[in-house]
Structures are given as structure tokens and as C-alpha cells.
N, C-alpha and C positions, 0 to 999 in steps of 0.2 A: 228566489226569486219565480214566478211565475210571469208570462209575458205580460198581462194588466196591472201588474205590478211594477215593473219594469216602464212602463208607458206613462206612470201615473210618475215615477220616480223624475222620466227627464222631462213630463210637462211643468214640472215644479221646479226642479232648474234653471228652466230656462222665463217660468215665471216670478221668481226671486232675482235674476237679473237684472230683467225690466223693473219691476217695481221696487228694487234700489236705488238704479238713476232717475225712478220719477223722486220718489222720497229725497233727493239730493238734485232737486229740479235743473235735468239736466239732461245730455244725449249719451247715449249709449257708445263708448270708447270703442276703435276697431277690435280689441279683440275681446269686450264683451258682445260684439253683433257676432264674432266669427262663433264665440260661445253658441250664443242662442241660435246659430244658422244649424251648427251640428245636432243639437238638441232638437230643431222644428224635426228633422228629417230624420235623426232617432225614432220619434214618433211619428211622422209618417210609414217608415218601412215596419214599427211594428205592430200598428192598426192593419198593416197587410198580412201579417206574419194571425192575429187575431180573427182577423175575417177568416184564413183558411183554414184555420181551427173549428173555426167552427159549422163551418159546410163540412168538415171532415167527423166529426159527434152528430151531424143532421145523418150523414148515410149513414155509420152506423145504430144510430137509432132507428133508421126504416128500414135495414137489412135484418134488424131485431124484431119489427112489425111484422115482418110477412113470412116468419117462423122456422123453424129448424128444417124442415125437409129441403132439400138441392135439388130433388128428382120431378123435371119438367110430368106434361102430363102425357106426351110422348115416349119416353124414357120410359113410365110405368106402364101406359100401354104394350112396347115389346120384351115387357121383362114381365109381366104375366106370364101362366100360361094355360093352357086347358087343366081349370079345376082351380085356377087361381093362385098356384103358387108364383111367388117372386125367385126370380134370380139371386141366390144366393151370396152373403158376403165369405169372404176371404176367412177360412175356418167354419163352416156353417156346414154338415154334414148333411147329406137326403133325410132323415130320419126327422132331424128337427127340419128340413125344409118341408116335409106331408104334414107334423104335426102344424106348421106354420102355411097350409096351406087354407085358399076358403073355404071349403071341400073337410076337411076337419075342422076348422071353425065355428061353419054352421053346426055343425053334428054335435060338438063341445056348448054351444050355447043353447041348443036347443033343448041337452040332456046338462043339465050342470050337476047332477043328483048322481049321473052314469043314468043304464039303461036297465030295465029288467030284461028275464032272460025270455022272454016271447017277445020281446021289440023286434022289428025286425033291422038291422041293422046292412047301412048300401054305402059303402066308400070311399066315392073314388077319384083321387087327381092327380094331374098331368105333375112334377115336380121340374121336369128339366130334361137338356140331352144333355151330350158327352161332358161339356164343358162344365155346365153346371154341378152335373152330380161329382166333376171332380176337381171342381174348383177351391177346393180346403186344403187340396196335396201338393207335392211337391213341383206337379205341375202346371205350368201357366196355361188357362186356358183362350186365351187370345194371342198370339193368332191361333186359328187351329191349326196348323201344322209345328207340334210342339218342339223346343230346341231340345238337341242330342243334352243325355241327362249329364253331369259332371259330379268329377269328387272334390269335395272343398278343400284347401287347404292346411297342413296341420300347423296347431300353434305349440312353438315350443318357447321356455320353457314352462309357461302353466298351464294348467289343463282347461281346456272352453267345455264348459259343461254344460249344453248346448247340446240334443240330442237328436236333430231331423230324423225325419221316415225317412227306413231306409228304404232305396229302389228297389222298385221292381218291375216286368213288364211294359204293363201297364203306363209305366211314367217314361217308358223309352222308344213308344208307339207312335206315332202319327194320329190323332182325333182329328175326326172332319165329317162331314154329312153329309148324307143322300136321295134322290130326290127317289128311289127305286131299283131292282136290283139291271146290274149293266155286265158284259164283256167289255178283257181288259185282255192288253198283250202284256202279259210277266217276261219281265227280261234277263235268259235262262243263262245268255256267255256274252260275252265279249271278246272283240278283236280289234286289237291296235291298231291299224298298219299306216298309221301316219309316218311322214319321210320327205324328204327335200325332193324337189322334180325340179328337174334338169327342162333348159328350154329343149322343143323338137327339134330334133334334128333332121328325121321323115316324119311323112305317115302312117312309119308303119313299128313306131314302136309299142313295145310290148309290155315299156317294165316301164320306173320311174327313171330311171336314167335315158331312158326315152324319150322322156317327156308323157308319157300317161300320168295321170292323177289315180293313186291311191286309193284303197279301198275299206272304208273300216268295216266291219261285221258286226251284226247282231242277234243271237237267237235267242225266238220267242218262240210263248207258245198261249193261245187264246184259254183264256181262263173268265169263269162266269163269278162274279160278287153278286150272291143269292141273301134278301133280308132273311133275317131267322129270329126268334125271341127267346133271347139269355131270360132265366125266368126261376124262379124261387118263392114259396108259400110255406107260411108256421101260424100254427096256433096261439092265441093272444085270452087271457078270462079277460070278462067286461070290463073286469075293474082296472083290468094295464089301458085297454082301449081308451077309460075315462082321463087315465095321468099322461099327463102330454110330455110331461118330463122324462117319464122312464118308458113309456113308449118309444121315445124320439132317440133314446142309450139303449133300448131293445132291439129296435131297427136298424140303427147303425152298424151293430157288435157282433147281428148273428146278420143281415142282408148284406152289408156290406164285403163281410167278409166268402159268402156263397155266394154272389154273384160277380165279384170280384174274380173269384176262384173257379167260375167255369169259362167264362171269356179269355182267362190267359192258358184255360185247359186247349180250346178250339184254336182260339189262335198258332197255339204251337203244334197240336195233334189231329187238331180238323184232319178227318180222313175227304172231305170233299165230296163223299156221296153217302147214301145208307141217311140222308135226313140232316149231314155235316156238313158247317163250310171246310173250305178249301184250308189248311194250318201251314205252319212253314213246312216243319219235316217232311210235310206229303205233297209239297210243289216239286214238278217238274226244274232243272237247271240248280236246285238248292248242291253246293260245292262239301264236297267230305274231306275230313283229315285225318286218317289211318292213325291207330297208338303206333308210338312213337319212343321207344326210353321210359317215359313218364308222363305222369298232367302236362308238367310244366313245359316242356321241349314241345307235345304236340299240340298245344295249343299256340305257341311262340310259333309253327308252321304256318297254321290257320292263318294266323292273323298277315301272314304274309298270303296268301293264297288272298285276301282279302284285299288288301292295298298295291300286290301285284295285276288290277283290274281297276284301278285308278278308286276303289271303294276307302270307307271309315271306317274302323269302328270302333261304335260310340261305346259298347260294351262288352262282359262277355258272362254269359249266365251258366248256372255250375247245380246242379242238383242238392239238394242240403248234405247230403252226404261228402259229395265230392269236395264240398264246400267245407266240408269239418275233415277230410281230408288233407285242404288243402293247410287251411291252418295249424295241420298237427305236425307237419312236416318237418323230421329233423334231420339233424349231420349225424356223422358217424363221432360226434362227441355228447347226443343227445340232447341240442342246441339246435331251437326253434330255426325255422328257416326266417321264417316273419315274425311278426311281434312279439307272440310270446302271450301268455290268460294275463299283465300285467302291464301291456302294449294298448298303447290308442295309435288312433289314427283312421284314414277309410281304407276300406277293403278292394286292392285292386289285383289286378293280373295283370302282369308285364303293361302297368303304368293306366291300363284303360280300367272302370269299375269295375265290380266283380259284384255280379246279382245274383240274388239265391232265387229260383225257379222250384216250388213242388212240383211243377207238371213236367219236369224232368226225370229221369232214371237215371239209378246210380250210373254212371261208366259213359255218361254221354252230359257233352257241352255244346254252349249254341252262342258265336259270337257272329259279328259283323255289324253293318249298315241298319240300324232299327227299325228305323228314322223309315224305310222304303216298305214297313209294316201299314197297316190302316185300317184302324175302326173307325165306321163311315158311321153315324146316326142315324135313323130313319124316323122314329118316332120318340125318344126320349125314353125316361125312366119315366113309370105310371103305377102306383102303392094300391090297389085293388082290400078293403077291407069287411069283409059281407058275413053272414050268420044262417045264410041257405044254403046248407052244405049239414050234410048228415043229422044228427042228431043235436046240433052244436046250441043251437037254440031255446032248448031243454037246458043243454049242459051251462049256459051263461058260458058259453064258447064266442070267440068270433076267428075266421080264417084269413089272413091276411096275407095280401099276392105280392111281389114285385117281378115285374118285367120291363125288359131295355129291348127294341128291334133295334138290330143294327147290322151291318152286311162288315164282312172283313177280306179285305184284300194282299197280297204279299206281291210288289210292284218288279221287286227284284232281286229274287231267290238264287241269284246268281254271288251277289256282294254279304249272302250270310252261307256262314260255314258250321258244319253238324262235326263236331271234334270225338270220337274215339279219346276218352280219358283212362282207360284201362282196356286189357285181351279182351277182345269179347264184344267191347262196349262201340257206341256208335248208331246204335236199333233203337228205334224208339216206340217201330210200329207193336 
């Protein structure tokens, strides 16, 4: 029964008792009075519940009449970037962000059946900063300082059929923002001299035993964080330009890979001069571990170098060739040291995430606390499409350019170690 039916039954029960007494021309007995009193109380309680349910239904109806959007005007204003794109939801890549921008939508609305070869094309959209562009990756875009990468637990004996994206260097570093170029101090060495200090017995003590407080030291180096443009361009047909789903997929598959590749390359190998930002391997104070017996021992010794100065190894970067050698390593009986071709589970190096980087040369690994490396957004990613290029207008072709302006910093190179994983390795210059 619903609430109204229960109320009706309680009211009728009380009314029947009263009617029976009236028909017999007598007063209610003590028992009948108690029953009627209980039924009246039940009716009042049900009236309260019915009124509450009515108000709840009215609220739900009112919310439905307001519409499905939960984005306030302020949120919408904050989320829109120059060019009209909104902050993307989880899983939306920047190719889709471009075709959903106001600039592209206006173009598509003005040319629903495509464009002719001689028609000028000029679409320019600022589709977001680093947080928006990488919103659909493993990295969490908020807060700006991303959490350290971690290895997912292995589940046995069942098979976990979910396949998360493999970690990359860009998943490991800190992402932030900057208002322009600036100078900063890199920490190139750490000397910890902390110790127990005795009470001063004289005014001439020269060490902790004589009451003199110890002094720890940090080696520093002044470095520049300049803003650079990471850009790429490609040619598409006018037919593809007018096909939003195909264009979004094409932009993500090519621009996404190309832009990420050049950023990762500069983060690792930037020389700091000749128009390049300063990368990790060229930073003063980077620690080095020479080759020791094999790749595994060399990497383990490098981990000690980081932990010795209070650092945390968040990942181990290997070249594709060294990563292959790691997987194929066998003992004297031809048994794989690792999981082998039929195993499953996370790829680790001494319990730390093992990350493959195309920008590392064979024979060199890099490990340490990658949160000390930062990519700072200056203007975000912009995508521009135009056919005022060579004879593209005559050929029904359009040039599309993607550009990200950002600065990169290596705040504590002392917490990173370049490792020689083979004889003669460890030199990425």
C-alpha cells in the first residue's frame, strides 16, 4: 500500500469503531477509545509523511524544469578559451576540442556543404592550456602539480582485461603555468650536516660538540626558463576539413603524437642554447652512474644515489632497446627473469615504474624524482587552419598548424641520475 491507502485504512478503522458504538446507542469502551486514539495518531503521522513526499516531488519537478545544464554563467565564462572552446570533459582529446570550438562551428555553419577551392579559409581557435589538453590522459589535471606515477596492483588468478595507457615522461612531470620568462635556482647538490648539538661550554667552540650549530648546504646554479613554441603543421584536404569527426581523429592521431614527441625530446635533450630550452641531460648537477656489471645493477646503484640525498625515485626511463633487453633477460637455463611472453602485470624496475622513452639512446637510462621537472604553460595550445599557403587554394588543400607556448624547468637536477646501462653508455649528447 502507498501512504494515502494506509491513511484511508486507518481512518476507516477508527470510523467503523465509532459507527458501531453509535448504532448500539452506547459510549466507547476503554478498549475502543484506545484503538480510536491510536488510529487517529496513525492518520496524523501519515499526513505528515504525505506532505513531505509531496514537497519532494515538487522539488524534483522544479529541477527538471530548469534544464539539464549544471554549468553556471561564471563557470561557462571561465571554461571558454579564446576561440570559443570549452574545457574538455574526461576522455575528450584536443582534436575534438578544436572541432567543438566556436571558431570551427562558425566555419561549419557558414559552409554546410564544404568550401570551394578558391574560397579563403582562416580558422583560429585557442583550445586550452596544458590542463585541458592533457585532461583525458592518465595525468590528473588539477591540482597543477600532478601526482607521482604509480603501478597498478596485479590481480590473480583472474585476468584484468582493462588496458590503461602506458606511462610517458609527460605523465611523470609537473605541469603548471607561467606569466613569462624568469630566472630560477637549480639545486645541483645537497649536503646534509644536521646533527645533535651540545650546550656551548665556551664562546670559542668550532663544532657541534662545542655548541656551534651545524650548517647544511645546497649547491645551486642560476638557470633561465624561457618560453618556447612547440609547433607542428600538416596538410589536409578541404573535404576532410569539412568532416568534423574525421578531422578530430586525424588531428589527435598525428598532432597529439608529434607535439608530445617534441616536448618530451626538449625536456630530455634540450641544449639550453641555439634556440632550445634547457633539458634534463644538459642540466648542471645531474648525477651520473657508470656501468656496473649489467643494466640491473647499474640502475639499482643509481636509485641509491637519489635516496641518499632524501629523494624519491618516481620512475625509471629506458630507451625502447633497453626496455626490450630488460624483458628478454634470461638465466643460464634460458628462463626469463621477468614475466616472459605469456606473463602479465606492471612493468617495473626494482619496484619503480618502468617507462619507455623514444628520446633516450640505447645504453642510457634516466631515473629519479621527475616531479622536480616542470612544463609551464604560457599561452596554451592553439590550432589554426588556413589555405593562404603556396597554391593550396587551387588544390583544395588546407594547412593546419598546432602550437603550444610553454617554458620548462629542471628545479632539482641533483635528484635525477643518468645511468649507463651498457659499456660506453650514459652519453645522450
